[in-house]
N, CA and C atoms as an extended XYZ file, in Angstrom:
210
Properties=species:S:1:pos:R:3:atomname:S:1:resname:S:1:resid:I:1 pbc="F F F"
N        -1.994      -12.500        4.496 N   MET     1
C        -0.729      -11.489        3.907 CA  MET     1
C        -1.054       -9.890        4.684 C   MET     1
N        -2.564       -9.885        3.823 N   TYR     2
C        -2.576       -8.257        4.431 CA  TYR     2
C        -2.786       -7.972        5.843 C   TYR     2
N        -3.393       -8.970        6.681 N   LYS     3
C        -3.556       -8.208        8.000 CA  LYS     3
C        -2.578       -8.097        8.572 C   LYS     3
N        -1.366       -9.317        8.574 N   GLN     4
C         0.060       -8.952        9.084 CA  GLN     4
C         0.389       -7.740        8.568 C   GLN     4
N         1.011       -7.292        6.984 N   LEU     5
C         1.172       -6.278        7.027 CA  LEU     5
C         0.114       -5.269        7.637 C   LEU     5
N        -1.266       -5.016        7.441 N   GLU     6
C        -1.582       -4.223        8.338 CA  GLU     6
C        -1.008       -4.148        9.912 C   GLU     6
N        -0.805       -5.424       10.333 N   GLN     7
C        -0.471       -5.030       11.948 CA  GLN     7
C         1.059       -4.616       11.912 C   GLN     7
N         1.589       -4.405       11.118 N   LEU     8
C         3.064       -4.426       11.135 CA  LEU     8
C         2.803       -2.690       11.066 C   LEU     8
N         2.178       -2.276        9.905 N   ILE     9
C         2.237       -0.562        9.201 CA  ILE     9
C         1.463       -0.212       10.627 C   ILE     9
N         0.082       -0.697       11.094 N   THR    10
C         0.122        0.162       12.570 CA  THR    10
C         0.494        0.406       13.503 C   THR    10
N         1.517       -0.661       13.997 N   LEU    11
C         2.474       -0.618       15.001 CA  LEU    11
C         3.367        0.402       14.964 C   LEU    11
N         3.552        0.190       13.450 N   THR    12
C         4.953        1.458       13.305 CA  THR    12
C         4.199        2.981       12.886 C   THR    12
N         3.151        2.910       12.327 N   GLY    13
C         2.520        4.304       12.575 CA  GLY    13
C         2.497        4.282       14.104 C   GLY    13
N         1.782        3.734       14.761 N   ASN    14
C         1.532        4.312       15.968 CA  ASN    14
C         2.788        4.812       16.752 C   ASN    14
N         3.982        4.250       16.576 N   ASP    15
C         5.127        4.229       17.199 CA  ASP    15
C         5.148        5.441       16.869 C   ASP    15
N         5.380        6.250       15.775 N   LEU    16
C         5.507        7.603       14.852 CA  LEU    16
C         5.086        8.925       15.405 C   LEU    16
N         3.233        8.220       15.465 N   ASN    17
C         2.211        8.783       16.247 CA  ASN    17
C         2.443        9.371       17.525 C   ASN    17
N         3.051        8.691       18.028 N   LEU    18
C         3.109        8.492       19.806 CA  LEU    18
C         4.392        9.800       19.965 C   LEU    18
N         5.592        9.328       19.180 N   VAL    19
C         6.584        9.822       19.679 CA  VAL    19
C         6.172       11.817       18.688 C   VAL    19
N         5.565       11.754       17.458 N   SER    20
C         5.724       13.336       17.298 CA  SER    20
C         4.699       14.066       18.242 C   SER    20
N         3.494       13.114       19.173 N   ARG    21
C         3.380       13.878       19.795 CA  ARG    21
C         4.109       14.628       21.281 C   ARG    21
N         5.217       13.815       21.236 N   ARG    22
C         6.050       14.194       22.248 CA  ARG    22
C         6.697       15.225       21.853 C   ARG    22
N         6.129       16.465       21.152 N   PHE    23
C         7.410       17.745       21.093 CA  PHE    23
C         8.446       16.980       19.791 C   PHE    23
N         7.998       16.500       18.981 N   GLY    24
C         8.804       15.836       17.845 CA  GLY    24
C        10.305       15.105       18.425 C   GLY    24
N         9.919       14.396       19.551 N   GLN    25
C        11.323       13.543       19.678 CA  GLN    25
C        11.380       12.714       18.732 C   GLN    25
N        12.945       11.597       18.934 N   ARG    26
C        12.959       10.697       17.901 CA  ARG    26
C        12.655        9.418       18.353 C   ARG    26
N        12.253        8.862       17.332 N   ALA    27
C        11.180        7.521       17.602 CA  ALA    27
C        12.464        6.321       17.538 C   ALA    27
N        12.365        5.160       18.711 N   ASP    28
C        13.157        4.273       18.473 CA  ASP    28
C        12.581        2.980       18.104 C   ASP    28
N        12.903        3.036       16.504 N   LEU    29
C        12.326        2.089       15.898 CA  LEU    29
C        12.816        0.616       16.067 C   LEU    29
N        12.368       -0.386       15.661 N   THR    30
C        13.058       -1.300       15.589 CA  THR    30
C        14.157       -2.084       14.071 C   THR    30
N        14.517       -2.992       14.142 N   SER    31
C        15.661       -3.203       12.402 CA  SER    31
C        14.390       -2.963       11.787 C   SER    31
N        13.166       -4.162       12.044 N   GLU    32
C        11.991       -4.543       11.258 CA  GLU    32
C        11.385       -3.715       10.819 C   GLU    32
N        10.891       -2.572       11.040 N   GLN    33
C        10.642       -1.491       11.051 CA  GLN    33
C        11.082       -0.316       10.156 C   GLN    33
N        12.223       -0.231       10.594 N   LEU    34
C        13.094        0.833        9.638 CA  LEU    34
C        13.385       -0.057        8.152 C   LEU    34
N        13.382       -1.260        8.092 N   GLU    35
C        13.367       -2.389        7.025 CA  GLU    35
C        12.351       -2.379        6.163 C   GLU    35
N        11.351       -2.073        7.118 N   MET    36
C         9.782       -1.805        6.226 CA  MET    36
C         9.657       -0.621        5.451 C   MET    36
N        10.020        0.393        6.328 N   LEU    37
C         9.841        1.683        5.656 CA  LEU    37
C        10.507        1.821        4.919 C   LEU    37
N        12.100        1.464        4.719 N   ARG    38
C        13.127        1.200        3.254 CA  ARG    38
C        12.416        0.705        2.172 C   ARG    38
N        11.768       -0.151        2.410 N   ILE    39
C        11.263       -1.158        1.545 CA  ILE    39
C        10.048       -0.365        0.756 C   ILE    39
N         8.975        0.127        1.364 N   LEU    40
C         7.957        0.964        1.316 CA  LEU    40
C         8.523        2.205        0.511 C   LEU    40
N         9.510        2.827        0.394 N   TYR    41
C         9.737        4.500        0.083 CA  TYR    41
C        11.015        4.638       -0.419 C   TYR    41
N        11.497        3.216       -0.859 N   ASN    42
C        13.060        3.235       -1.869 CA  ASN    42
C        13.967        3.646       -1.272 C   ASN    42
N        14.142        3.387       -0.169 N   TYR    43
C        15.490        3.923        0.143 CA  TYR    43
C        15.237        5.691        0.552 C   TYR    43
N        14.292        6.440        0.238 N   GLU    44
C        14.600        7.863        0.683 CA  GLU    44
C        14.635        8.121        1.757 C   GLU    44
N        15.595        9.164        2.194 N   THR    45
C        15.469       10.152        3.397 CA  THR    45
C        14.084       10.703        3.664 C   THR    45
N        13.883       10.829        4.361 N   LEU    46
C        12.259       11.516        4.845 CA  LEU    46
C        13.039       11.819        6.361 C   LEU    46
N        12.010       13.179        6.775 N   SER    47
C        11.828       13.407        7.729 CA  SER    47
C        10.742       12.558        8.747 C   SER    47
N        11.100       12.546       10.040 N   GLN    48
C        10.051       11.912       10.882 CA  GLN    48
C         8.781       12.192       10.643 C   GLN    48
N         8.573       13.658       10.325 N   TYR    49
C         6.682       13.743       10.172 CA  TYR    49
C         6.602       13.325        8.839 C   TYR    49
N         7.118       13.323        7.718 N   ASP    50
C         6.832       12.545        6.601 CA  ASP    50
C         6.957       11.475        6.587 C   ASP    50
N         7.496       10.744        7.204 N   LEU    51
C         7.375        9.272        7.583 CA  LEU    51
C         5.786        9.113        8.229 C   LEU    51
N         5.788        9.610        9.556 N   THR    52
C         4.340        9.634        9.901 CA  THR    52
C         3.376        9.604        8.543 C   THR    52
N         3.235       10.982        7.898 N   MET    53
C         1.955       11.198        7.371 CA  MET    53
C         2.055        9.937        6.239 C   MET    53
N         3.084        9.314        5.479 N   LYS    54
C         3.090        8.760        4.568 CA  LYS    54
C         2.584        7.067        4.826 C   LYS    54
N         3.350        6.551        5.887 N   ILE    55
C         2.652        5.158        7.084 CA  ILE    55
C         1.039        5.459        7.217 C   ILE    55
N         1.135        6.819        7.730 N   ASN    56
C        -0.797        6.452        7.793 CA  ASN    56
C        -1.755        6.680        6.553 C   ASN    56
N        -1.211        6.949        5.343 N   LYS    57
C        -1.552        7.115        4.398 CA  LYS    57
C        -1.442        5.347        3.441 C   LYS    57
N        -0.403        4.738        3.998 N   GLU    58
C        -0.128        3.207        3.908 CA  GLU    58
C        -1.370        2.509        4.717 C   GLU    58
N        -1.605        2.690        6.144 N   GLN    59
C        -1.949        2.246        6.955 CA  GLN    59
C        -3.740        2.128        6.145 C   GLN    59
N        -4.121        3.326        5.794 N   SER    60
C        -5.558        3.454        5.577 CA  SER    60
C        -5.634        2.444        4.062 C   SER    60
N        -4.621        2.112        3.148 N   ILE    61
C        -5.051        1.517        2.173 CA  ILE    61
C        -5.107        0.672        2.157 C   ILE    61
N        -3.995        0.010        3.383 N   VAL    62
C        -3.767       -1.617        3.787 CA  VAL    62
C        -5.484       -2.184        4.882 C   VAL    62
N        -5.819       -1.123        5.455 N   SER    63
C        -6.822       -1.424        6.006 CA  SER    63
C        -7.937       -1.438        4.944 C   SER    63
N        -8.167       -0.834        4.245 N   ARG    64
C        -9.203       -0.995        3.373 CA  ARG    64
C        -9.185       -1.915        2.448 C   ARG    64
N        -7.916       -2.480        1.966 N   ARG    65
C        -7.663       -3.608        1.156 CA  ARG    65
C        -7.820       -4.807        2.018 C   ARG    65
N        -7.825       -5.095        3.150 N   SER    66
C        -8.191       -6.257        4.153 CA  SER    66
C        -9.370       -6.582        4.202 C   SER    66
N       -10.471       -5.459        4.413 N   LEU    67
C       -11.928       -5.283        4.102 CA  LEU    67
C       -12.447       -5.708        3.379 C   LEU    67
N       -11.512       -5.298        2.076 N   ILE    68
C       -12.061       -6.117        0.720 CA  ILE    68
C       -12.204       -7.810        0.597 C   ILE    68
N       -10.687       -7.841        1.124 N   HIS    69
C       -10.490       -9.334        0.962 CA  HIS    69
C       -11.354      -10.619        2.070 C   HIS    69
N       -12.038       -9.791        3.449 N   ILE    70
C       -12.761      -10.640        3.997 CA  ILE    70
C       -14.057      -11.530        3.625 C   ILE    70
């Protein structure tokens, strides 16, 4: 389960990071990615920058936990 979560968070984080590097253009996130973000952040309205920072933090946490469970 951690591996799937890590992959989903990593893909979403990569999408957000790619867009952030392109002068702050908006990300075209899939409905699954948007739903995951809504669940993770309790339906908060966040800027793309805040989402990028928060998703990177989640990615780090999940990566560490998946290493522990190996």
